[in-house]
N, C-alpha and C positions, 0 to 999 in steps of 0.2 A: 697294439694297433687294431682298430676296429675293422671287422671284415666288411668287404664291399658287397658280399652276397654272390660273388662270382664275377669273373672277367676283369674287373677293374682292380687296380692296385690297392686302393683304399676307398672307404665310404665317401670321403671328401671328393674323390675324383668322380664317383658315380653321381653325387649331388650336382655336379656341374652340368649334367645333362637334363636336370629337372628344373621346373619353374613353379614356384608356389602360386596357389590360387588365392587371390584376394577378393573378398566379397564386396561388391559395390555398395556405397553408402556408408553410414556411420551409426553405430549403436549409441543411443543417448546415455550419457554418463553424468553430464553437468546438469543437475536437476535442482530447480528451486520451486518449492510447492506454494500454492495459493497466492498467485499474483493479485495484489489489491486492485490493480487496474481492471482485472477481469471480474471483480466482485461487484462493481458499482454500475449503475445505469450510464449509458453513453449517449451522447447526442451530437449529431453532425451540425456544426455551426456555419451559418452563412457569414460572409464578410471576413474572409481569411485574413489572419494577422491583425484584425481589429479587436478592440476591447469589447468584452461582453459585459453589459451592465444590468443590474437589477436593483430593486428596492426592498429594504427590510423595514418592517414596522419599527418605529422609534417611540412615539408617544401616541398610544390609543388608550385613553384613560376613561374609566367609568365615572370619574368625577363630573364629566360633562352631562351625564344623565341625572336628572333631578326630579324629585317629587314636588307637586304643586297642588294647592287647593283649587277648587272650582272657582273660576273667575279671577284667579291671581294672574298678574302679568308674567309672561314667560320670557326667559332670557336666551338669546342666541349664543351658541357655543362655537368656538373655533380653536382647537388645540392639537390637531393631528399633525405629526411630523414623521418623516421617513429618513432612513439612512441609505445613502447611495453606496453601492458595492460594485466593484469592477474587477475583471480578471482578463489578462491578455493571453491569447493563444501563443505558445512558444514553439519555435522551430526545432525539430529533432530529426537527425538523418543518420544513415549508415551507408557507406560507399565502398565498393569493392571493384578491383580489377579482375577480369576474367582471362587469366593467362592461358593461351592456346597450347602451351606445352604441358599443362597440368591436367591431363585427361586420361592418363594411361589406365586408371582403374575404373573408368566409367565407359559405358558402351558407346556413347556419343557425346559431342560437345553439349548438346541439350541436357543430357543427364548431369553433367558437371555443373551447368548453369542452374539447373533445378536445385542441386544440393546447396550451392551458394545462396540462392534465393531463400531456401528454407531456413538456413542458419542465420542469414541476415535478418529475416523477419523475427526470428526468435530473439536475436540480440536487441532489436528495436523495441519489441514489446516488453522485454525484461528491463531495459533501461528506463522506459516510461513508467513501469511498475515501481522501480526503485525511487524515482522522483515523486511518485504519488505520496510516498512517506517522507523522503529526505530532501525533496526539492525546496529551494529557499532563494527567494528574491529579496525579501524584506530584511532579514537579519544577517546581513553580511555574507550571503551566499553568492550566487552568480546572477547578473542582470539578464542572462539568457534563459534562466529557469523560471518556472512558475512556483508558487508557494504550495508545498505539500502539507501533509497532515501535521507534522511537527510545527511548521511555521504558522499554520492556521490556528492551531491550539495555543501557541505562544501569544497570539493576539489578545487572549483573554487577560493578559497582564501577569502581575506577581502571583505565584502559585499558592494554592490552598495547602495548608499543613495543619496538624492538630493544634499548633500554636498560632496559626494565622487563619482562623476559620471564617474571617470576613472576606477573604479573597474568593475568586471564582472557583467553583468545584468542577469546572470543565478543564482546569489545568492544575493537576495535583502532583505535588512533589513527595515521593516516598522517602526522601532524605537519606538515600543510601542505606536502605533497609529492606527486609523481606516484604513481599506483597501482603498488605493487610486487607482483609475482607471488609473492614469498616470503611476503608477508602473506596473499595469497589462499590459498596452500597451507596455511599454518598455520590459517587460518580454517576451511577445509573439514576439515582433519584433526581439529579439535576438535569437529566436529558428529558426535558418536558414534552418533546414531540415524539419520544419513543426511541428504541434502540433496535437495530437490525441484527448486529452481532458484535462480539468483543474480539478484536484481533490481538493475538499474543504471540511472542516468540516461543520457540520450542522449549528452551530451558524453563520458562515460567509455566508453560503447559504441563511439563513433566512434574513440576512441583504441585500443581493443582490436581493432577491425576493421583499423585501420592497422597494428598490430603483426602481425596475421596475414597481411594481403594485401600489404603493401608493405615496411615496415621489417623484418618477420620474415624474409621471403625474402632481402632484401638482407643481413641479418645472419647467414645460415646459412653460417658458416665455422667452422673448427676451434675457435676460442676462445669463440664465442658461440652455438654450435649448439643448446644446450639452453635458450636464453632463452625461446623460445615453444613448446617441444616439447609442452606440455600443451594448447595452444590448437588445437582442431580445428573443422571445420565440417561441418554436415549440412544436411539439407533437411526442412522440416516437411511436413505433409499437403497444404498448398496449394502446395508447391514453392518456398517462400521459404527463403533461407539462414538457418541458425541456428548461432551460435557456441557452442562448448562449452569449458569448462575442466575438465580431469580427468574428463571424461565428464558434467559437470553443465551443463545448458543455461543460457545467459546471456540474460536477458530484459530488454529496455529498457522503461521505463515513464516516462510524462510526469508521474507523481505523485511522483517523486523530483526535487525542484527544487533550485535553487541555495540554499545554506544559509549561515548566519553561522558562520565559522570559530571554533573554540574554545568553542562553546556545547554544553551537554548532553552532556558527555563521560563522565559517570559518576563523576568525582571533583569535579564542580562541582554546585551545588545548583540551577542553572537548567535550563530545558528546551532542547531543540535548536530553535534559532530559524531562520527563513527569512532569506534574505540581506538585509543592510542596508548593510554597508561592506566586509567582507573575505570573499571567496567561498570556499566549500568544498563538496565533494560527498560523498555517502555511497553505499554499496551494502550490500545485505543478502543473506545466505544463509538460505534459508527451507526448512523441512521442513513440509509440509502434513499435517494429520491431525485427525480429529474428536475433540476432547477429550471430548465427550459419550460417546464409545465407548472412553474411556481410552487414546486414542492420544497419542503424545508431541509431536505437532506443533502447528501454529498453525491455529486455526479462528475462525469468527465466529458468535457466538450472537445471535439476535434474538428479540423477543417483542412483546407489545402488540397483536397482530393476532388476528382471529377465525378466518380461514380457514387451513387447513393449507397451509404453504408461502408465505403472503403476507408479503412483506418489509415492507410498510407498510399502514397502515389509511387508507382514504379517507373523509373527512368532507365533506359538502356542505350548503350553506344556500341555499335558493331566493331569500330576500330578506334583505338586511342593513339594519338600522335606520340611517336617515339617508343611505343610499346607494341609487341606482338600480342595484343590483348584487346578484348572488348571491355565494357564497363557497365556497372549496375549501381543504381542508387535508389534507396527507399527513403522517402521523407514524409513527415507529418507535422501538423501544428496541433497543439493540445494544451489543456490546462485543467486542473481540478477546480470545481465550482462548489462552494459551500453556501447553500441557499440561506439557511438560518444558522445562527451561532449555536442553536440547540441540536445541530446535526453531527457534532463531533466533540469528543473530549478525550483526555489522556491522563495516565499516571506514568510518571517517569522516575528515573534514578532508583529502580527496583534492583535489588541484589538477587543473585541466584542462591536462594536459601529457602528453607521450609516456610510455607504460607502460615500467617498468623491470623487470629481473629480480628 
């Protein structure tokens, strides 16, 4: 029997007179790194809930320009065409009751309310970040979502492979194999407006690190010296190592998760699904640019808020009917905008295996 330290019969009896101290607040444990929503330019859109429309060049041909001899009759040309593009701001919200009984570890009701607000904001931004990648309105997803990176890349049609090189290099199928640097070279070469960064999932990032740090150095001999020659490493402003391919930074994100192989390819009618039975991974080459300023890259438009720059609008209720509680709701309207088709490309169905040339 444990000693109580004196006076009490047991230690358990002594503990009845004590009360544990619980630190207010919560230590962050559920962490997702590099939200793609926070990587791109954002623009507050007028006309909440309405479609945003813009034009892409379709036919601007040099054939209309002609050389002529002095005195020769000139010909009028008219051949310019545009492609209309539109995107609808989609509604997203998170709603919470503020139970007046659940306050015992907070100094005041306002402290409890602040904790709920902070965690609700985190949930809303993380949900929006997930849909930047996996949102799908076009390919059998949800009509309440906007098209994210996968759906936008699938619009390029049947994917490019080594046996189908006539297809778009902005939508490349690794065909359930390890990442090939040949594919990555082709991907970047077809991004004619430039590339801001390559977004990759952590398992593929680890494979690239291994190619540079270990297997790359081991392989540096006459017959394989070029295999990793475009992989270089630099240091960011905080002193952290950053890997580059052909001068483009490679950025790991936890928002690219394990996916279901063979889904959402561009030649199928289904959306890109998260993992259920056969694993595959994807990466994206992204050019960032504010479509509202007629830039060709990717940006995020949001609306439905009153204040300039407010990503969401906060609604509160002091009392809810039939509850001893108040209420809180955060809501926003938003959508990914792809100014030009040259602003986004992907490689999908990559396996977690050593990188090849």
